[in-house]
Rosetta silent file (secondary structure, phi, psi, omega in degrees, C-alpha in Angstrom):
SEQUENCE: XXXXXXXXXXXXXXXXXXXXXXXXXXXXXXXXXXXXXXXXXXXXXXXXXXXXXXXXXXXXXXXXXXX
SCORE:     score description
SCORE:     0.000 S_00000001
   1 L     0.000  142.161 -175.516    5.778   36.810  -58.724 S_00000001
   2 E  -130.916  133.950  178.877    9.471   36.491  -57.649 S_00000001
   3 E  -124.038  128.768  177.041   10.575   35.736  -54.096 S_00000001
   4 E  -109.545  118.336 -176.237   14.345   36.206  -53.087 S_00000001
   5 E  -110.856  135.296  168.052   15.365   34.101  -50.119 S_00000001
   6 E   -81.953  128.497 -177.205   18.745   34.548  -48.315 S_00000001
   7 E  -128.905  128.904  175.679   20.038   30.962  -47.666 S_00000001
   8 E  -101.556  157.913 -177.374   22.929   30.020  -45.499 S_00000001
   9 L    84.657    9.764  168.024   25.028   26.937  -45.788 S_00000001
  10 L   -83.977  128.974 -176.020   25.365   26.804  -49.543 S_00000001
  11 L  -137.844   -5.815 -175.661   28.909   26.268  -50.665 S_00000001
  12 L  -156.056 -175.926  179.248   29.085   24.436  -53.977 S_00000001
  13 H   -68.397  -33.493  173.417   27.431   23.207  -57.133 S_00000001
  14 H   -53.548  -44.696 -176.554   25.937   20.228  -55.313 S_00000001
  15 H   -58.734  -53.841 -175.102   24.090   22.745  -53.037 S_00000001
  16 H   -52.314  -50.194  177.027   22.982   24.736  -56.101 S_00000001
  17 H   -63.189  -42.204  178.197   21.625   21.559  -57.786 S_00000001
  18 H   -61.874  -45.745 -177.559   19.812   20.211  -54.738 S_00000001
  19 H   -66.142  -51.718 -177.358   18.073   23.479  -54.138 S_00000001
  20 H   -54.799  -50.552 -177.152   17.229   24.059  -57.825 S_00000001
  21 H   -65.074  -40.451 -179.005   15.747   20.438  -58.176 S_00000001
  22 H   -64.929  -54.479 -177.099   13.900   20.568  -54.925 S_00000001
  23 H   -76.268  -21.137  172.963   12.165   23.907  -55.551 S_00000001
  24 H   -65.585  -24.567 -176.340   11.509   23.347  -59.242 S_00000001
  25 L   -79.607  -12.459 -177.506    9.456   20.299  -58.164 S_00000001
  26 L   -67.647  128.157  170.487    7.152   22.569  -56.131 S_00000001
  27 L   -58.519  130.948  175.550    3.775   23.256  -57.932 S_00000001
  28 L   103.170  -13.607 -178.803    3.576   26.777  -59.110 S_00000001
  29 E   -84.472  134.641  175.399    7.349   27.289  -59.338 S_00000001
  30 E  -113.811  -26.962  172.626    8.406   28.314  -62.787 S_00000001
  31 E  -158.725  158.241 -173.316   12.077   29.023  -62.392 S_00000001
  32 E  -140.089  134.259  173.873   14.876   28.951  -59.712 S_00000001
  33 E  -135.282  126.758 -179.576   18.089   30.762  -59.824 S_00000001
  34 E  -113.526  125.062  176.989   20.761   30.237  -57.046 S_00000001
  35 E  -108.728  110.337 -179.547   23.590   32.662  -56.371 S_00000001
  36 L   -63.768  -40.339 -176.426   26.384   31.074  -54.239 S_00000001
  37 L   -64.557  -41.664 -177.575   28.161   34.463  -54.059 S_00000001
  38 L   -90.595  -18.407 -177.527   25.113   36.341  -52.827 S_00000001
  39 L    66.416   42.976 -176.220   23.757   33.507  -50.753 S_00000001
  40 E  -132.806  147.493  176.584   20.454   34.061  -52.461 S_00000001
  41 E  -123.086  115.148  174.625   17.726   31.993  -54.218 S_00000001
  42 E   -94.239  126.316 -172.095   15.448   33.735  -56.671 S_00000001
  43 E  -126.564  128.882  169.530   12.258   31.822  -57.247 S_00000001
  44 E   -95.568  126.247  179.145    9.482   32.661  -59.889 S_00000001
  45 E  -148.256  167.624 -179.099    6.227   31.344  -58.746 S_00000001
  46 L   -76.477  -35.512  179.626    2.469   31.877  -59.313 S_00000001
  47 L  -151.100  178.931 -178.872    1.179   32.996  -55.888 S_00000001
  48 L   -76.067  -19.731 -179.000    2.046   33.519  -52.302 S_00000001
  49 H   -64.270  -16.319  176.768    0.806   30.077  -51.107 S_00000001
  50 H   -68.686  -37.212 -172.954    3.949   28.734  -52.675 S_00000001
  51 H   -44.046  -54.240 -171.225    6.254   30.652  -50.257 S_00000001
  52 H   -60.708  -33.301  174.380    5.657   28.290  -47.204 S_00000001
  53 H   -63.919  -35.186  175.553    6.650   25.302  -49.476 S_00000001
  54 H   -61.260  -49.309  177.095    9.852   27.017  -50.393 S_00000001
  55 H   -59.557  -49.536 -178.434   10.805   27.552  -46.836 S_00000001
  56 H   -60.456  -44.825  179.146    9.960   24.010  -45.914 S_00000001
  57 H   -59.792  -48.764  179.055   11.891   22.417  -48.848 S_00000001
  58 H   -58.962  -44.322  172.756   15.020   24.394  -48.126 S_00000001
  59 H   -51.602  -45.815 -176.170   14.795   23.487  -44.358 S_00000001
  60 H   -69.969  -22.708  171.752   14.387   19.820  -45.267 S_00000001
  61 L   -81.546   -3.791  168.195   17.585   19.932  -47.361 S_00000001
  62 L    98.223    7.641  177.201   19.448   21.211  -44.357 S_00000001
  63 L   -90.654  172.367 -175.109   20.013   24.859  -45.386 S_00000001
  64 E  -120.848  132.376  168.267   19.178   27.913  -43.236 S_00000001
  65 E   -79.840  121.037  177.877   16.837   30.756  -44.266 S_00000001
  66 E   -94.884  140.030 -177.708   18.657   33.913  -43.366 S_00000001
  67 L  -116.357    0.000    0.000   16.642   37.011  -42.265 S_00000001
């Protein structure tokens, strides 16, 4: 399953690395791709229960989920 999140506040490779590292550490996440241009994070994961953890991790890093 792939979830695409719109994320605000990303501006550099440090942001990309921080998000990739944090989301990759979540159980059930198999891949993370961050696009600064599109302000998107694509996450491959096993099931829907992971989604809450994705939102929580992004929030804890200080980024905003855009709707």
